[in-house]
Residue, then its C-alpha position, 0 to 999 in steps of 0.5 A: x290345791x287351792x282353798x274355798x270356804x263354805x258358808x258365812x261360817x267360812x269352813x275353809x277347805x280344798x277345792x275339790x273334795x273326795x267322797x268316800x261312799x265308793x269305797x264302801x258301798x253303792x258302786x260294787x264290791x267294797x275296796x279292801x280297807x288297806x287300799x281305801x286307806x292308801x287312796x284317802x292319805x294319797x288325796x291328802x298328800x295331793x292337797x285334798x283337806x275335804x272328806x264326804x263320809x256318811x254312817x250308812x255307807x257300809x252301813x259304818x264301814x265307811x266311817x271307820x275307813x275315813x277315820x283310820x286313814x285321816x288319823x294322822x291328820x288331825x287339824x289338817x283335814x276336814x270330814x263330813x259326815x250324815x245322819x238321818x236313816x234308819x240302821x238296825x242293831x245288827x248295822x244292816x240298813x233299813x226302810x225310812x228316815x230318822x231325824x228325830x232329836x235324839x237319834x242325831x245325838x245318838x249318831x253323832x256319838x257314834x260317828x265321833x268314834x268311828x271317825x277317831x275325832x272330838x269334833x265332826x266339822x260338818x254333819x249333813x242330815x243325809x235326807x230331809x225326814x217328813x216326819x221330824x219339823x226341820x226346826x227341830x232337826x236343826x236345834x239338835x244340831x245347834x245343841x250339839x255345836x254348843x257341846x263342841x260335837x259339831x263344828x257345821x251343820x249341812x243339809x243334803x237334798x233339802x228343798x228351798x223352803x226347807x233350806x230357809x226355815x233350817x237356816x233360821x234356827x243355826x245357820x246352814x253351812x253347806x248343802x249337799x246335792x247332785x249337780x253336773x253338766x248332767x244334772x241342773x235342776x238346782x240353778x233354777x231355785x237352790x243356787x240363787x237360794x244359797x247365795x242369798x243366805x250365804x250357804x256354800x254348795x257340795x255337789x255330788x256325782x260331779x261326774x254323773x255317777x261316772x258317765x262324764x269321765x268318758x269310760x262307760x258307754x251303753x255296753x259297759x256292764x255294772x257289777x251286780x251290786x252297783x247302785x247303777x242298776x237301777x239307775x233310770x238313767x243308766x239303762x243301756x238305751x238311756x246311756x246310748x241317748x246320752x252319750x251326746x254329753x260326753x261327746x260334748x266334753x270329750x270335744x272340748x278336752x282335746x282342744x284343751x288338752x284335758x279329759x272329759x272328767x276335768x273339763x267336767x269339774x272344771x265347769x262346776x268350780x267355774x259356776x261359783x266361788x263357794x262351790x266344792x264338788x267331792x268326785x269320788x273314785x277308787x283309783x290313784x290315777x283318776x284321784x289324780x286326773x280329777x284333782x288336775x280339774x283344779x288347775x284347769x282354767x275355763x275361760x268365759x269363751x268356753x263357758x259359753x261354748x258349753x252351756x250353748x251345746x249342752x242346752x241342745x242336749x236333751x239328757x234321758x232318764x230319771x236319776x232315781x229310780x221313783x222310791x228314791x226320788x220321793x227323799x229328794x227336794x222336800 
């Protein structure tokens, strides 16, 4: 597996990471911990050195699984986790955000315990908290870095002005936000800002929450607890209208003897050398398929064809319901 560097602080990780959220949260019932641990360790064996989790995934269950799975590989892998949502004392997720400095520090200590590490490799603010100045957030993480509890500071779904303000206090190593052929909004303002400041980019949902794999269509039924049930882009009508994006990928994949998922991930990797997508999966064969994208080299002609064709396909449906969209781009 090739390596890439995130940010001027040179956090070196595998070109593709593993998003671990879906093992415990978001896409239906949680995977049994033993199966989740086996999948994460299979990723390490195949060269993955970058794993993404968060306290709110579960809550807490995902960090615990990731910590157990990666315990034998300390020093060989980088783990990213996140703070910023309100969670009750009983572990129930509450409405609202909390990025008060004292809360950030308490979360860091709890995440260190669950992940079984001495230092958090990358600590993201999960969503920008409008009630706490970003300078205070960056200052709290700066203190955690000075204390040896955190190595790198990250933001998630932040807007360009916020990124600049945070970076002025504590250099930001990486921004994590959604980016794929299905959602290209970051190209307008976010990618130029990151390039200017020397910040890496970690796209989540690089396969459009599974849609770009070609394994989901208008007839697909999701589990009751699957987040996609409330996403406007995943209504049956929107899926039918958006099938053209998958058909484009399938056509190119057939010619390249690849899969639509591999083309979608290879396209992301080709955009910038400091982009590290984190596709998630619960299945070993899908993990191996995704990792094959790192070996798929798209030519300049391939990239032009994809961009030209994609520009002609309007994407239907918002990527978040309204109450979640309000948390984005602050």
